[in-house]
C-alpha positions as CSV (number, residue, x, y, z in Angstrom):
1,M,0.0,0.0,0.0
2,T,2.9,2.3,0.6
3,R,3.9,2.2,-3.0
4,Q,0.4,3.3,-4.0
5,F,0.7,6.2,-1.6
6,N,4.0,7.3,-3.1
7,R,2.7,7.2,-6.7
8,L,-0.4,9.2,-6.3
9,P,1.2,12.7,-6.0
10,L,3.0,12.1,-9.3
11,F,-0.3,11.1,-10.9
12,L,-2.0,14.2,-9.7
13,A,0.8,16.5,-10.6
14,L,0.8,15.1,-14.2
15,A,-3.0,15.6,-14.3
16,A,-2.6,19.3,-13.4
17,L,0.1,19.8,-16.1
18,L,-2.0,18.6,-19.0
19,P,-1.4,20.9,-22.0
20,L,-3.9,23.8,-22.4
21,P,-4.6,25.8,-25.5
22,A,-3.2,29.3,-25.4
23,L,-6.4,31.2,-26.2
24,A,-7.5,33.8,-23.6
25,Q,-10.6,33.0,-21.6
26,E,-13.4,35.5,-21.4
27,P,-13.0,37.6,-18.3
28,A,-15.4,37.0,-15.4
29,H,-17.9,39.6,-14.6
30,D,-18.9,38.5,-11.1
31,D,-15.6,39.0,-9.2
32,H,-16.6,42.2,-7.4
33,L,-17.7,40.4,-4.3
34,H,-17.7,43.7,-2.2
35,D,-21.0,44.5,-4.0
36,L,-24.3,43.4,-2.6
37,V,-24.7,39.8,-3.6
38,D,-27.4,37.1,-3.5
39,L,-25.7,34.6,-1.2
40,D,-28.1,31.8,-2.2
41,G,-27.1,32.3,-5.8
42,I,-23.3,32.1,-5.3
43,Q,-21.6,29.0,-6.7
44,V,-20.4,26.7,-3.9
45,R,-16.8,25.6,-4.7
46,A,-16.6,22.9,-2.0
47,T,-18.5,20.4,-4.2
48,P,-17.1,19.1,-7.6
49,I,-20.6,19.4,-9.2
50,R,-20.8,23.2,-8.9
51,S,-24.2,24.3,-7.7
52,T,-25.5,27.4,-5.9
53,A,-26.3,27.2,-2.1
54,D,-30.0,27.3,-2.9
55,Q,-29.8,24.3,-5.2
56,L,-27.8,21.9,-3.0
57,T,-29.6,19.1,-1.2
58,R,-27.0,19.2,1.6
59,P,-27.2,22.0,4.2
60,V,-24.7,24.8,3.4
61,E,-24.2,28.5,4.3
62,V,-22.1,31.0,2.3
63,L,-20.6,34.3,3.4
64,A,-19.4,36.7,0.7
65,G,-19.5,40.4,-0.2
66,E,-20.8,42.9,2.3
67,R,-22.2,40.1,4.6
68,L,-18.6,38.7,4.9
69,D,-17.2,42.2,5.5
70,A,-19.7,42.7,8.3
71,V,-18.6,39.6,10.3
72,K,-14.9,39.3,9.6
73,S,-12.9,38.7,12.7
74,A,-9.3,37.8,13.7
75,T,-10.2,34.0,13.7
76,L,-12.2,31.8,11.3
77,G,-14.3,30.5,14.2
78,E,-15.5,34.0,15.2
79,T,-16.1,34.9,11.6
80,V,-18.6,32.1,11.0
81,S,-20.1,32.1,14.5
82,R,-23.2,34.1,13.7
83,L,-24.5,31.4,11.3
84,P,-27.2,29.1,12.5
85,G,-25.7,25.9,13.9
86,V,-22.2,27.3,14.0
87,Q,-20.2,28.6,17.0
88,S,-16.5,29.0,17.8
89,S,-14.2,27.1,20.2
90,W,-12.5,30.3,21.4
91,F,-9.1,29.8,23.2
92,G,-8.4,33.5,23.6
93,P,-8.5,36.0,20.9
94,G,-5.8,34.3,18.9
95,V,-7.6,30.9,18.5
96,G,-11.1,30.2,17.3
97,R,-12.0,27.0,15.4
98,P,-15.5,26.5,14.0
99,V,-17.9,24.3,16.0
100,I,-20.6,22.9,13.7
101,R,-23.7,21.4,15.5
102,G,-21.7,20.5,18.5
103,F,-18.8,19.0,16.6
104,D,-15.3,20.5,16.5
105,S,-11.6,19.7,16.4
106,A,-10.8,16.5,14.3
107,R,-14.4,16.3,13.2
108,V,-14.6,19.6,11.3
109,Q,-12.3,20.0,8.3
110,V,-10.9,23.4,7.6
111,L,-10.1,23.9,3.9
112,S,-8.3,26.4,1.7
113,D,-10.2,26.1,-1.5
114,G,-10.7,22.4,-1.2
115,L,-7.3,21.5,0.3
116,G,-6.6,21.0,4.0
117,S,-5.2,24.1,5.8
118,G,-2.0,22.1,6.7
119,D,-1.9,23.3,10.3
120,V,-2.2,21.2,13.5
121,S,-5.2,23.0,14.9
122,T,-6.9,19.6,15.6
123,V,-4.0,18.4,17.8
124,S,-4.9,20.7,20.7
125,V,-7.4,23.5,21.4
126,D,-4.7,26.1,21.7
127,H,-3.5,25.6,18.1
128,A,-4.7,28.3,15.8
129,V,-6.1,27.8,12.3
130,S,-3.6,29.2,9.7
131,I,-6.2,30.8,7.5
132,E,-6.8,34.6,7.5
133,P,-10.6,35.4,7.1
134,F,-9.8,39.0,6.1
135,L,-8.3,37.8,2.8
136,A,-11.2,35.5,1.8
137,D,-13.4,36.0,-1.3
138,Q,-16.1,33.7,0.2
139,I,-16.5,31.2,3.1
140,E,-18.6,28.1,2.7
141,V,-19.9,26.1,5.7
142,L,-21.0,22.5,5.0
143,K,-23.1,21.2,7.9
144,G,-23.4,17.5,8.5
145,P,-21.0,14.8,7.4
146,S,-18.8,15.9,4.5
147,T,-16.7,12.7,4.5
148,L,-17.6,11.9,0.9
149,L,-15.8,14.9,-0.3
150,Y,-13.0,15.4,2.3
151,G,-12.5,12.2,4.2
152,S,-12.4,11.2,7.9
153,G,-11.7,14.7,9.3
154,A,-15.0,16.1,8.0
155,I,-17.4,13.7,9.8
156,G,-19.0,16.7,11.5
157,G,-18.8,19.2,8.7
158,A,-16.4,21.4,6.7
159,V,-15.5,25.0,6.3
160,N,-14.1,26.0,2.9
161,V,-12.3,29.3,2.6
162,V,-12.0,30.5,-1.0
163,D,-9.1,33.0,-1.3
164,G,-8.3,33.0,-5.0
165,R,-4.6,32.8,-4.4
166,V,-4.2,30.6,-7.5
167,P,-6.3,32.5,-10.1
168,E,-8.6,30.4,-12.3
169,R,-9.8,33.0,-14.7
170,A,-9.0,36.5,-16.0
171,T,-10.0,39.6,-14.0
172,Y,-12.6,42.0,-15.3
173,E,-10.2,44.9,-15.2
174,P,-6.4,44.8,-15.9
175,L,-5.8,45.6,-12.2
176,E,-8.3,45.0,-9.4
177,G,-7.9,45.1,-5.6
178,R,-9.1,45.9,-2.2
179,A,-7.6,47.3,0.9
180,E,-8.7,47.9,4.5
181,L,-7.4,49.8,7.5
182,R,-9.1,49.2,10.8
183,A,-8.6,50.2,14.5
184,G,-10.4,49.0,17.6
185,T,-10.8,50.3,21.1
186,V,-11.3,47.1,23.2
187,N,-7.8,45.8,22.4
188,D,-6.0,48.7,20.7
189,E,-6.3,46.8,17.4
190,R,-4.4,47.9,14.3
191,T,-5.1,46.0,11.1
192,G,-4.0,46.6,7.5
193,M,-4.8,44.5,4.5
194,L,-4.1,44.8,0.8
195,R,-5.0,42.5,-2.1
196,L,-4.2,42.9,-5.8
197,D,-5.4,40.8,-8.8
198,G,-4.4,41.6,-12.4
199,T,-4.3,40.2,-16.0
200,S,-1.7,40.8,-18.6
201,A,-2.5,42.6,-21.8
202,G,-2.9,39.4,-23.7
203,G,-5.2,38.0,-21.1
204,S,-3.3,34.7,-20.6
205,L,-1.3,35.6,-17.4
206,V,-3.2,36.4,-14.2
207,F,-1.4,37.3,-10.9
208,H,-2.5,37.6,-7.3
209,A,-0.8,39.3,-4.3
210,D,-2.1,39.9,-0.8
211,A,-0.7,40.9,2.6
212,L,-2.0,41.5,6.1
213,H,-0.7,42.8,9.4
214,R,-2.7,42.8,12.6
215,E,-1.6,43.8,16.1
216,T,-3.6,44.0,19.3
217,G,-2.9,44.5,23.0
218,D,-4.5,42.7,25.9
219,H,-8.3,43.2,25.6
220,D,-10.6,44.8,28.1
221,I,-13.1,42.7,30.0
222,P,-16.1,43.6,32.1
223,G,-14.9,42.6,35.6
224,F,-12.7,39.8,36.8
225,A,-10.9,37.4,34.5
226,E,-11.6,34.4,36.7
227,V,-15.0,33.1,37.9
228,P,-15.2,33.7,41.7
229,G,-15.4,30.7,44.0
230,L,-13.8,28.2,41.8
231,P,-11.7,25.4,43.4
232,G,-8.2,26.7,44.1
233,D,-9.3,30.4,43.9
234,H,-7.0,32.6,45.9
235,A,-9.0,35.8,45.6
236,D,-9.3,36.1,49.4
237,D,-5.5,36.5,49.6
238,H,-4.7,38.6,46.5
239,E,-6.6,40.7,44.1
240,M,-7.3,38.8,40.8
241,A,-6.9,40.2,37.3
242,R,-9.8,42.4,36.3
243,D,-10.8,45.0,33.7
244,V,-8.0,43.8,31.3
245,L,-7.3,40.1,30.4
246,P,-3.6,39.6,30.8
247,N,-1.7,37.7,28.1
248,S,-4.4,38.1,25.5
249,A,-2.4,40.2,22.9
250,L,-2.1,39.1,19.3
251,R,0.1,39.7,16.3
252,T,-0.5,38.2,12.9
253,D,1.3,38.6,9.5
254,S,0.2,36.9,6.3
255,A,1.2,37.3,2.6
256,A,0.9,35.4,-0.7
257,L,1.9,35.6,-4.3
258,G,0.1,33.6,-7.1
259,L,0.4,33.3,-10.9
260,S,-1.7,31.4,-13.4
261,W,-1.8,30.8,-17.1
262,I,-5.3,30.9,-18.5
263,G,-6.4,29.1,-21.7
264,S,-9.7,28.8,-23.5
265,R,-10.3,25.4,-21.9
266,G,-8.5,25.6,-18.6
267,F,-5.8,27.0,-16.4
268,I,-2.6,26.1,-14.6
269,G,-1.1,28.1,-11.7
270,G,0.7,28.1,-8.4
271,A,1.0,30.2,-5.3
272,A,3.4,30.6,-2.3
273,S,2.2,32.0,1.0
274,M,3.2,32.5,4.6
275,Y,1.3,32.9,7.8
276,S,2.8,33.9,11.1
277,S,1.1,34.6,14.4
278,R,2.1,35.2,18.0
279,Y,-0.6,35.1,20.7
280,G,-1.0,34.7,24.4
281,V,-2.9,32.0,26.1
282,P,-4.9,33.7,28.9
283,G,-5.0,31.8,32.2
284,H,-4.9,32.2,35.9
285,F,-3.0,35.4,36.7
286,H,-2.1,37.2,40.0
287,P,-0.9,40.7,39.3
288,E,1.6,40.7,42.2
289,G,3.2,37.4,41.1
290,D,2.4,35.8,44.5
291,G,3.5,32.3,43.4
292,H,0.1,30.8,44.0
293,G,-0.7,30.5,40.3
294,H,-1.8,27.3,38.7
295,D,-2.6,26.2,35.2
296,D,-5.8,24.2,35.8
297,H,-7.7,25.7,32.9
298,D,-10.7,23.4,33.4
299,H,-10.8,23.8,37.2
300,D,-12.2,20.3,37.6
301,H,-10.3,19.8,40.8
302,D,-8.3,21.7,43.4
303,H,-4.6,20.7,43.3
304,D,-1.1,21.6,44.3
305,H,1.6,21.6,41.7
306,G,4.3,21.9,44.2
307,D,4.7,18.1,44.8
308,H,4.9,17.3,41.1
309,D,7.1,17.9,38.0
310,H,4.8,20.4,36.3
311,D,5.0,23.5,38.6
312,H,4.8,26.4,36.2
313,G,3.7,29.1,38.6
314,D,2.6,32.3,37.0
315,E,4.7,32.0,33.8
316,A,2.7,33.4,30.9
317,V,2.3,30.9,28.0
318,Q,2.9,32.4,24.5
319,I,2.4,30.7,21.2
320,V,4.5,31.5,18.2
321,M,3.4,29.7,15.0
322,D,4.8,29.9,11.5
323,Q,3.5,28.3,8.3
324,R,5.0,28.3,4.8
325,R,2.8,26.8,2.0
326,T,3.1,26.2,-1.8
327,E,0.2,25.2,-4.0
328,L,-0.2,24.0,-7.6
329,R,-3.6,23.9,-9.3
330,G,-4.8,23.1,-12.7
331,G,-8.1,22.5,-14.6
332,L,-9.2,21.4,-18.1
333,D,-12.7,21.4,-19.6
334,D,-14.4,19.5,-22.4
335,L,-12.6,16.2,-22.3
336,G,-15.1,14.1,-24.2
337,V,-16.5,11.6,-21.7
338,F,-15.5,14.0,-18.9
339,R,-16.9,17.6,-18.6
340,S,-13.9,18.8,-16.6
341,L,-10.8,17.9,-14.6
342,R,-9.5,19.7,-11.6
343,A,-6.3,18.8,-9.9
344,S,-4.6,20.5,-6.9
345,A,-1.7,19.8,-4.6
346,A,-0.1,21.7,-1.6
347,H,3.0,21.3,0.5
348,T,2.9,22.9,4.0
349,R,5.6,23.3,6.6
350,Y,4.3,24.4,10.0
351,T,6.0,25.1,13.3
352,H,4.2,25.9,16.6
353,T,6.3,26.9,19.6
354,E,5.0,27.2,23.1
355,F,7.0,29.6,25.3
356,E,6.7,29.5,29.1
357,G,7.9,33.0,30.0
358,D,11.1,33.4,28.0
359,A,11.9,29.7,27.8
360,V,10.9,27.4,25.0
361,G,8.6,24.7,26.4
362,T,7.5,22.5,23.5
363,V,7.9,22.8,19.7
364,F,5.4,21.1,17.3
365,D,6.5,20.6,13.7
366,S,4.4,19.4,10.8
367,D,5.4,18.7,7.2
368,S,2.4,17.8,5.1
369,V,1.6,17.1,1.5
370,E,-1.9,16.8,0.1
371,A,-3.1,16.2,-3.5
372,R,-6.5,15.9,-5.0
373,V,-8.0,15.2,-8.4
374,E,-11.7,15.5,-9.5
375,L,-13.3,14.4,-12.8
376,V,-16.8,15.5,-13.6
377,H,-18.3,13.0,-16.0
378,Q,-21.0,13.4,-18.7
379,P,-24.5,12.2,-17.7
380,L,-24.5,8.4,-17.3
381,A,-27.9,6.7,-17.1
382,G,-29.3,10.1,-16.2
383,W,-26.7,10.7,-13.4
384,E,-24.5,13.7,-13.4
385,G,-21.5,12.9,-11.2
386,A,-17.9,13.3,-10.3
387,L,-15.3,10.8,-9.2
388,G,-12.0,11.6,-7.5
389,A,-9.0,10.7,-5.5
390,Q,-7.4,12.4,-2.5
391,W,-4.0,11.7,-0.9
392,S,-2.3,13.2,2.1
393,Q,0.7,12.6,4.2
394,R,1.7,14.4,7.5
395,D,5.0,14.0,9.3
396,F,4.5,15.3,12.8
397,R,7.2,16.0,15.4
398,A,7.1,17.3,19.0
399,V,10.2,18.3,20.9
400,G,10.3,19.3,24.6
401,L,9.7,18.2,28.1
402,E,5.9,18.4,27.5
403,A,5.7,16.8,24.1
404,F,2.6,15.0,25.1
405,V,1.9,13.8,21.5
406,P,4.4,11.3,20.0
407,D,6.1,11.8,16.7
408,S,4.1,10.2,13.9
409,T,3.6,9.8,10.2
410,G,0.1,9.6,8.9
411,R,-1.1,8.8,5.4
412,D,-4.6,8.8,3.9
413,L,-5.7,7.7,0.5
414,G,-9.4,8.2,-0.4
415,L,-11.4,7.4,-3.5
416,F,-14.9,8.8,-4.0
417,W,-17.9,9.2,-6.3
418,L,-20.7,11.7,-6.0
419,G,-23.7,12.0,-8.3
420,E,-27.2,13.4,-8.6
421,R,-30.2,12.8,-10.8
422,G,-33.6,14.5,-11.3
423,F,-37.0,12.8,-11.3
424,G,-39.4,15.5,-12.1
425,P,-39.8,17.6,-9.0
426,L,-37.5,15.3,-7.1
427,R,-33.7,15.4,-7.1
428,L,-31.6,12.6,-5.7
429,E,-28.0,12.8,-4.6
430,A,-25.9,9.8,-3.7
431,G,-22.3,9.1,-3.0
432,V,-19.7,6.7,-1.6
433,R,-16.1,7.0,-0.4
434,H,-13.5,4.6,0.8
435,D,-10.4,5.7,2.8
436,H,-7.3,3.7,3.7
437,I,-5.5,5.4,6.6
438,E,-2.0,4.5,7.9
439,L,-0.5,5.8,11.1
440,D,3.1,5.0,12.0
441,L,4.8,6.2,15.2
442,D,8.4,7.0,15.6
443,T,9.4,4.0,17.6
444,A,12.6,5.8,18.8
445,T,10.4,8.0,21.0
446,R,7.4,5.7,21.7
447,A,7.1,2.0,21.3
448,A,3.7,1.3,19.7
449,P,2.4,-0.7,16.8
450,S,1.4,0.9,13.5
451,R,-2.3,1.2,12.9
452,R,-4.3,0.7,9.7
453,F,-7.9,1.8,9.2
454,D,-10.3,1.2,6.3
455,N,-13.3,3.5,6.4
456,T,-16.3,3.5,4.1
457,S,-18.8,6.3,4.0
458,A,-22.1,6.6,2.0
459,S,-24.8,9.2,1.7
460,V,-28.2,9.6,0.1
461,A,-30.1,12.9,0.0
462,L,-33.5,13.8,-1.6
463,R,-34.8,17.2,-2.5
464,W,-38.5,17.7,-3.3
465,D,-39.6,20.9,-5.0
466,V,-43.2,20.9,-3.8
467,T,-43.8,24.3,-5.4
468,D,-41.6,27.1,-6.7
469,G,-41.3,28.4,-3.2
470,T,-41.3,25.3,-1.1
471,H,-38.5,22.7,-0.9
472,L,-38.3,19.7,1.3
473,M,-35.0,17.9,2.0
474,L,-34.2,14.5,3.5
475,G,-30.6,13.4,4.1
476,M,-29.2,10.1,5.4
477,D,-25.5,9.4,5.9
478,R,-23.2,6.7,7.2
479,A,-19.8,8.2,7.9
480,Q,-16.6,6.9,9.6
481,R,-13.7,8.6,11.2
482,A,-10.4,7.0,12.2
483,P,-8.8,8.1,15.5
484,T,-5.9,10.6,15.4
485,A,-2.4,10.1,16.7
486,E,-3.2,12.4,19.7
487,E,-6.3,10.4,20.6
488,L,-4.4,7.1,20.4
489,H,-1.0,8.0,22.0
490,S,-1.2,11.3,24.0
491,S,0.7,10.8,27.2
492,G,1.7,13.8,29.4
493,Y,1.2,17.3,30.5
494,H,0.1,20.0,28.1
495,V,1.2,23.4,29.4
496,A,-1.2,25.5,27.3
497,T,-4.3,23.7,28.6
498,G,-2.9,22.9,32.0
499,S,-4.0,19.3,31.9
500,V,-2.6,15.8,31.6
501,E,-3.9,13.9,28.5
502,I,-3.7,10.1,28.2
503,G,-4.5,8.4,24.9
504,D,-5.9,4.9,24.3
505,P,-3.9,2.9,21.7
506,T,-6.8,0.5,21.3
507,L,-9.3,3.0,19.9
508,D,-11.1,2.0,16.7
509,S,-12.9,4.0,14.1
510,E,-16.1,5.7,15.1
511,T,-19.2,5.4,13.0
512,A,-22.0,8.0,12.7
513,R,-25.4,7.5,11.2
514,R,-27.3,10.7,10.5
515,V,-30.8,11.5,9.4
516,E,-31.9,15.1,8.7
517,L,-35.1,16.8,7.6
518,G,-35.1,20.3,6.1
519,L,-37.5,22.9,4.8
520,H,-36.8,25.9,2.6
521,W,-39.9,28.2,2.1
522,H,-39.9,31.6,0.5
523,R,-42.9,33.7,-0.5
524,G,-42.8,37.4,-1.3
525,P,-40.8,39.2,1.4
526,L,-40.4,36.1,3.6
527,A,-37.8,33.3,3.5
528,L,-37.8,30.5,6.1
529,Q,-35.3,27.7,6.6
530,L,-35.7,24.8,9.1
531,A,-33.6,21.8,9.9
532,A,-33.8,19.0,12.4
533,F,-31.1,16.2,12.7
534,H,-30.4,13.1,14.7
535,V,-26.9,11.4,14.8
536,R,-26.3,8.0,16.3
537,Y,-22.6,7.5,17.0
538,D,-21.0,4.1,17.6
539,D,-17.7,4.2,19.5
540,F,-17.7,8.0,19.8
541,I,-14.2,9.3,20.7
542,H,-14.1,12.0,23.4
543,L,-11.8,13.4,26.0
544,A,-13.2,12.5,29.4
545,A,-12.3,14.2,32.7
546,T,-11.4,11.6,35.4
547,G,-11.5,13.7,38.6
548,V,-7.9,12.7,39.2
549,D,-5.3,15.3,39.8
550,D,-1.7,14.3,39.2
551,G,0.3,17.4,38.3
552,G,-2.8,18.7,36.7
553,P,-6.3,17.4,36.0
554,V,-6.1,14.1,34.2
555,H,-8.2,13.6,31.0
556,V,-8.4,10.3,29.2
557,W,-9.4,9.7,25.6
558,N,-12.5,7.4,25.8
559,Q,-14.8,5.6,23.3
560,A,-18.5,5.1,23.9
561,D,-21.8,5.3,22.0
562,A,-23.4,8.7,21.8
563,R,-26.4,10.5,20.5
564,F,-26.7,14.1,19.0
565,N,-30.1,15.7,18.5
566,G,-30.6,19.3,17.3
567,G,-32.2,21.8,15.1
568,E,-31.8,25.2,13.6
569,A,-34.1,27.8,12.1
570,S,-33.7,31.2,10.3
571,L,-36.3,33.7,9.0
572,D,-35.5,36.6,6.6
573,W,-38.2,39.2,6.2
574,T,-37.9,42.1,3.8
575,I,-40.0,44.5,5.8
576,A,-40.0,47.4,3.4
577,D,-38.1,48.8,0.3
578,N,-39.3,52.4,-0.2
579,H,-38.3,56.1,0.2
580,T,-37.1,55.3,3.8
581,G,-34.7,52.6,2.5
582,A,-34.6,48.9,2.4
583,W,-35.3,47.3,5.7
584,N,-34.6,43.6,6.5
585,L,-35.1,41.6,9.6
586,R,-33.3,38.3,10.2
587,L,-34.1,35.9,13.0
588,F,-32.3,32.6,13.8
589,G,-31.9,30.0,16.5
590,D,-30.1,26.7,17.1
591,V,-29.9,24.0,19.7
592,V,-27.9,20.7,20.1
593,R,-28.2,18.1,22.7
594,A,-25.4,15.6,23.1
595,R,-25.3,12.6,25.4
596,L,-23.6,9.3,25.9
597,A,-26.0,6.5,24.9
598,G,-26.2,4.9,28.3
599,G,-23.6,2.1,27.9
600,P,-21.8,0.5,30.8
601,D,-19.1,2.3,32.7
602,R,-15.5,1.3,32.0
603,V,-12.8,0.9,34.6
604,V,-9.3,1.4,33.1
605,D,-5.8,1.6,34.4
606,I,-3.8,4.7,33.3
607,A,-0.2,5.7,33.8
608,V,0.7,9.4,34.3
609,P,4.3,10.0,33.2
610,H,6.6,11.9,35.6
611,G,10.1,12.0,34.3
612,D,11.5,8.4,34.2
613,H,8.6,6.9,36.1
614,A,4.8,7.0,36.1
615,H,2.0,7.2,38.6
616,Q,-0.6,4.5,38.2
617,H,-4.3,5.2,38.6
618,Q,-7.5,3.3,38.2
619,V,-10.3,5.5,36.9
620,T,-14.0,4.9,35.9
621,L,-15.1,6.3,32.6
622,P,-18.9,6.7,32.4
623,G,-21.0,5.3,29.6
624,Q,-23.8,7.7,30.2
625,G,-24.3,11.4,30.9
626,N,-23.7,14.6,29.0
627,L,-20.8,15.1,26.7
628,P,-18.3,18.0,27.6
629,R,-18.1,21.5,26.0
630,I,-21.4,21.3,24.0
631,A,-22.5,24.7,22.7
632,P,-25.6,26.2,24.5
633,R,-28.9,27.1,22.8
634,R,-29.0,30.5,21.0
635,A,-31.5,32.9,19.5
636,G,-30.6,35.9,17.5
637,A,-32.1,38.9,15.6
638,E,-30.6,41.5,13.3
639,L,-32.3,44.5,11.7
640,G,-30.6,45.8,8.6
641,W,-31.1,49.1,6.7
642,I,-29.7,50.3,3.3
643,Q,-30.4,53.7,1.7
644,G,-28.3,55.1,-1.0
645,P,-24.7,55.2,0.2
646,W,-25.6,54.3,3.8
647,R,-25.8,50.9,5.4
648,A,-26.6,50.1,9.1
649,S,-27.5,47.1,11.3
650,L,-28.4,46.4,14.9
651,G,-28.4,42.8,16.2
652,A,-28.4,40.7,19.3
653,I,-27.6,37.1,20.1
654,R,-28.8,35.5,23.3
655,Y,-26.7,32.5,24.6
656,D,-28.5,30.4,27.2
657,A,-26.9,29.1,30.3
658,Q,-25.4,25.7,29.8
659,D,-26.0,23.5,32.9
660,R,-26.2,20.2,31.0
661,V,-22.6,19.5,31.6
662,A,-20.3,16.4,31.8
663,L,-18.9,15.0,35.0
664,Y,-16.4,17.4,36.6
665,E,-17.3,20.1,34.1
666,T,-18.4,23.5,35.4
667,T,-21.5,25.3,34.1
668,T,-21.7,28.7,32.3
669,D,-24.2,31.5,32.7
670,G,-26.2,32.9,29.8
671,Y,-25.4,36.2,28.2
672,T,-26.5,38.5,25.4
673,L,-24.2,40.1,22.8
674,V,-25.4,43.2,21.1
675,N,-23.7,44.4,18.0
676,A,-24.2,47.3,15.6
677,S,-22.6,48.8,12.5
678,L,-22.8,51.9,10.3
679,A,-21.1,52.3,6.9
680,W,-21.0,54.9,4.1
681,H,-19.6,54.2,0.7
682,L,-18.8,56.2,-2.4
683,D,-18.6,54.5,-5.8
684,S,-17.0,56.1,-8.9
685,A,-18.0,55.7,-12.5
686,A,-14.8,53.7,-13.1
687,G,-15.9,51.0,-10.7
688,S,-13.7,51.9,-7.7
689,G,-15.2,52.6,-4.3
690,L,-14.4,53.8,-0.8
691,E,-16.2,52.8,2.3
692,L,-16.0,54.3,5.8
693,F,-17.4,52.1,8.6
694,V,-17.8,51.9,12.4
695,E,-18.8,48.7,14.2
696,G,-19.8,48.1,17.8
697,S,-19.5,44.8,19.6
698,N,-20.8,43.6,23.0
699,L,-22.4,47.0,23.4
700,L,-24.0,46.0,26.8
701,D,-20.5,45.2,28.1
702,E,-21.7,41.7,29.2
703,E,-19.5,39.1,30.8
704,A,-19.5,36.4,28.1
705,R,-17.9,33.0,28.8
706,V,-17.8,30.6,25.9
707,H,-18.9,27.2,27.0
708,T,-17.0,25.4,24.2
709,S,-13.7,26.9,25.5
710,P,-11.5,25.2,28.0
711,L,-10.7,28.7,29.2
712,K,-14.3,29.6,30.0
713,D,-13.7,30.0,33.8
714,L,-10.5,32.0,33.4
715,A,-10.9,34.2,30.3
716,P,-14.1,35.9,29.3
717,M,-14.6,37.4,25.8
718,P,-13.8,41.1,25.2
719,G,-16.1,43.7,26.7
720,R,-17.6,46.7,24.9
721,G,-15.6,47.6,21.8
722,I,-15.8,50.0,18.9
723,S,-14.0,49.3,15.6
724,F,-13.7,51.8,12.8
725,G,-11.8,52.1,9.5
726,V,-11.9,52.5,5.8
727,R,-12.2,50.0,2.9
728,A,-11.2,50.7,-0.7
729,F,-12.2,48.8,-3.8
730,F,-10.7,49.3,-7.2
């Protein structure tokens, strides 16, 4: 099987280099995504059979144009967190990974135009996603299993960021671009962004360039950083941090260059990019440095580090990450039996360094290669479809006293087919995918057998166009996910999360069976979307607290059956469009309930490493009860107004208290986030434009603690803040 793995990148590279005729393609006329756009009508690039969001049978949300401008944040998770069914993991302002319907981490695949981001954000909650939302053309969120398209890591969904770094068609004008300067009060933010796209005089060469710099200080908070009364709280002895969250500063730099050759039937191009970020991990701080600090980010149990090997006192944890990436993409149309071919490949080198004070604690290195080819075939027995192959390899290394994840090499080869066919008012979509996954450990650092997994996923979805304005959807999936190296072989203390993680090398693949019902209804000024889903998991892999403290709270990777139930709804109402302006009201809500299925408890023996020896513990892992860090219920509303050059909005999202918590997990109170924005733009006859904007966030200055974050008891979200700046389009 190894030989097959090694041959596939060559095959995909050759496919991308197929000769293309040297005739210039007609320039695209829809690239000005800063204009008002119909999001339901935007082509979704995450699927090989290109369709609009309104036509797809699977649930998908798209952000582009002014709607994307209105929600762009420093992290991808925060950028998409106002969509129904989507929240953010939030590990301080530098880290925010999307949480889709209660699923996050290794179950949500983050993609850069169809290829994995190449970072290690699934290894630990403190690792940032290496994609910059400010540079995106559009962001697509696929809800529900996307394993057919993207393999094991998309069993809970996928987020595809389209950045256009490898141009696929000529620009409308010889030179186009956009730029933005922004400042913020809550954290002294300073952000600058520039993007340029252009086409040569002959129309065959298209280039792309972008750059971004962001700097913030520690952000303001409404009150104390730490929840009073937690186990181990020393507030009676010393004043705790308040009003400003220490160690929450952030600095990010990103840049890319891309060049493509465009022909009448296709394109070929490449890009090189870099992403660098330095951010603090907020935690338990005492301003006077009294020496009582601890790193128990989950606060499951009171403990004393002094008797163990992991006494870090009040040293601030800083993360420095650096990523360098090269991409090659190509496409060819009208191939006889095939309508089109698309091939892509990326090589990513990534380094993540954890500093404890001024000292280097642990360094994580990842060197990954991914390649993908998609062939869309002509209708076959009435079926339009696409078949494809995807290959990836990741070499992972961790160096340091707290390298709790062993060195490993992982490979994944996936083959898939996806098709759809119409039957009058009915449209049927079906697909199947098989993945072969290999995971080899570096036996010089950890003695463990290699693991092999063969996963098969299948999906069927039906869309019934009852009337022109009423559409019913039914989706059923069987999806599998193989355990990751960190779930199998973690063993040690992780300074950024302040906990001990113990893996289970006997874990097997988990299997999810999902059924979902959906309704899209639109009539006149109203548009309604409803969805309800049920997911039955066999052998669900999760990190369970044990209640044991041994140099930090001990968590064990466990496997048990689980059930997820939930739903989401949204209503858009065009209230009026007259001399007072265009008024639109948007309402949405979502809920997810996640529990273990009620199986028997497991009694397991674990070993917590301490230097050259280990402490033995016997712990009980429950087979029933709530799963940890499940997002609470939400309801939101936003009123929008547009008149001439003016645009404004006022919105609020209510997050309920979350008291349905796992064993040893603390609850969180509910809160309401109120946001507002005002913008004025000026467009010239030549197509260029200028926009001035001001945005307010958390205007009620509420204490907001994100339940999906391990830092929820130590680090609230920013308080009231005002951002303002200027955008230019040309």
